N, C-alpha and C positions, 0 to 999 in steps of 0.2 A: 425428876427422881423415880417416878414411877415406871417410866419407860425404861430407864437404866436398871431397874430392879427386875423387871419382866424379862429384859434380854439375857439377865444373868443366869435365870433359871434353867433355860434350855428346855428341851422336851422331857416329859414326866414331871414337871413342876406343876404347882397348883396355885389357884387365885380364887379369893372370896370377895364378892362384891355386897356389900351390906347396905339395904335400902333398894326399893324397887319403885322409886320416883323415875322421873324422866332421865336423871343424871345417872342412876343407879344402871336402869335399862340400856341406855347408851354406852356406858362404860363396859359392862359385862358382854355385850354383843361385839363392840369394838375390838376388847382384847380376845375374845374367842375366835373372831374372824381373822385378826392379824396374827395370832400366835395358836394355830391349830393343833400344836404339840402340848399346850397348857391343859390342864383340868380346871375348868371354870364353874364356879357355883355362884348363884345369886339369890340372897336371903330376903324374903318378903314378910313383912308383918302381917298383911292380910292376905287378900288374893291379888295374884300378880294382875297387873293393870286394871284395877278395881274401877277406875274413873273413866276407862274407855268403853265403848260400845261393845256388843258382844261379838261382832265380826272383828272388830280390831283386837279383842282380847285373844281370839282363835288365831289370828294372824300372829300375835305376839308369841303365842305357845308353839306354833309351827315354826317361828324362827329360832327360838332357843333349842327347840328339838334339833332344827338342821345344824345348828352350830355346836350342838352336844354340851348345852349348858344344863347342869343340875340345878333345878328351881326349887327351894325348900319354902313353903308357904304356911302362912298363918303361925309364925312364931317369931319369936325376938332373941338377939344375940346377947348373951347374958356375960360372956368373958371372950376377949381375943388375948391368946396367947401366942409365943413364938412357935410357928409349926401348925397351930389349929386354933380352930373358932369354936365354942361352946354355944348352942342354942338352949332356949328355956325348955323346949320339948325333949331334950336329950340328944338331939342329934349333934354328932361331933363331925366337922368338917376340917380336912387336912387343907393348910393354907401357908404357903411360902410368902405370900404377898396377900395382904388385907387391905381393900379399899372401904372407905366409910363415906357413905352418901346419904345418911339417914337424917333428913331434915335440913332445914334452913335455920340460921341464928343470926341475930343482928348483934352488932358490936355494941358496948356500952357507953360510947362516947357521947351520943345525943342526950342520954338521959342524965349522965354526969355532968352535962354542961347546962342543964335545966331546961331542954327543950321540952315541949308537950310530946308525950310518946305514949303509945299503946302498951299494953300489959306485956307483949314482946319486945318493946324497946323500938318500935318503928314510929318515924318522926310523923307526926298529924299535920297534913298540909292541906291547903284551900284547892281549889280548882286550877290556879295558877303554878301549883307546886310550891308555893309559899308557905312557911312554917306558920301553924295558927298562934303561936305564942310569941315568935321572935321574926318579924315581918323582913328582916334583912337576911334572913337564911332559907335557902332553897334545897328541896331533896329530891332525889329520884332513884329509881331502881328498888331493890329490895328495901332499902332502908326508909322509903317512904310508904306511909298509909294512906292511899289516895283511892277515891271513890270514883269508879268509872262510869261512863255515859249509861251504864244500864242501873245505876243506882247500888252496885255492889262494890266491895272493895277489890281493887285490882290484885291478883294473885302475884306473889314472888316469883317471877320470871324474866328471862329475857325480852319477851315481848312486851311486857309491862315497863320495862327498863327503857325499851326504845320510845314508847310513847310518852312517858312521863318525861323523858330528856327532852325530846322535841317541845312539849307543853313549856318545860322550865325555860328553854332556850329562847322560846317566843316570847315568854313573859318579861324574861331578864332585857332582851332587847328592846321591847316596847316600852319598857318603863324607863329606860336609859335615854331613849329617842323620843319620848313624849308622845307615843303613838296609842291608839287603841290596842289592847291586847286580845289577840285571837284565840279561840278555844280550838286546839287541836284534837285530834281523835283521842279518847281514852277508852278504849276497848279491848276485851281478850276474847279471840276469835276461836282459838281453840290449841291443841297439843300437836308439834311436829316432832316425832320421834325417830332418830337414825337407828337402824338395826344393821350396823355394819355400813360399808360403803355402797353396798349395792342393793340393799332394801330399807324399808322404813315405812311409818304410818304416818298419815296426816288424819287426825280426828278433830273435827269441828265441833263446838259447842253452841247450845242456844243462849237466850239472854240471862238465863238463869245458872250459867256456867255448867249445865249438865250436857253430857255427850249425845251429839245426834246419832240417829241409828245408823246412817251410811259413813264409811270411811274410804280413804283412798291407802292402798298399800303396795308394796312391791317397789319395782325399780322406779316407776312414775312418781311415787313418794319420794324417793332418795333423789331422784333428779331435782324435784323442787325445793328440797332441803339444801341440796348444794348450791343451787341458785340463789337462796336467801342467805346463805353464808358467805358465797362471793360478793353479794351486794352489801352485807354487813362490812365486811373487810374494806370494800372500796370506800363507804361512807366514814369509816373510822379513818382512813387515811386522807379523806378530804373533809374534815370538820367544820368548814366555813360554808361548804357547798348550800346554796339556796337561801343563804341568809343576806340580808339586806345590806347593801354595798354603800359606803359613806360616800357622798359627793364632795365633801370637802377634805383636803388634805392638811395633814398638821405640819406646822413650819416651826423648826427650831429656831429660837430667837436666842441671841447672843446674850451672855450674862453680863450686865452692866458693870458689876463691881469687877468682873476679870477683865473687861475691856479698859477700865480706869487703871486697873493696876499694870496692864501691860503699856499703856500709854506713859506711864511714870517711871518704867525701866530705862535705864541707859542704852544706847545704842549697841554697845558691846554686848549686852544681854542677850 
């Protein structure tokens, strides 16, 4: 629907992206690159790219300048109206299409069902991704509150979803097969941000989750991100790849009552 909306604007239209997290940055740069006729603005609550290293922040600002993105920092959006966005510092931004990417939220289903959750509604799980309150329930991705190998909670991200998903799969298969459950990696290595299709930032983090001084930027980072996305698409289309194969085949046995009933029918039947 967003694509259809942007296509309908044509040259001279305007779009505002609210939120400067990874999703907001990627959305703003993708729109600006794909539709150069639009006026694009990005609203950040704090400093743009605050969790990145100094070099990566500079690279991000240069990318926004190259794509002619208006960056509004240290402010919050108070009101979204038809045709404009009002910020807390008095800034008024024209907006034919507003994209809201400010923060993550977890659905209330788990808490409503009685599972043990955090104050934000994330399901508390053990090392195997099994609910600590309901052992028959497994949780992965943004809905799971899991502790990584560094002793810190894994952040809500696609990278965390991949690791927790692999751990839950290994745990479920192991328990069903009566095997020892392996511990897969539960780590968060960093942020990989697309800045359109030909630019990007790869920012690694240390064990405390803080940005390392160095980063990879430009086309090299974009190619790495493209490779990651292709791999993700392939693994999604091959969900059983790497899982243990059963050495026994299931055989369908005839139902005894059905056989008896068929023998009792007349030949004409």
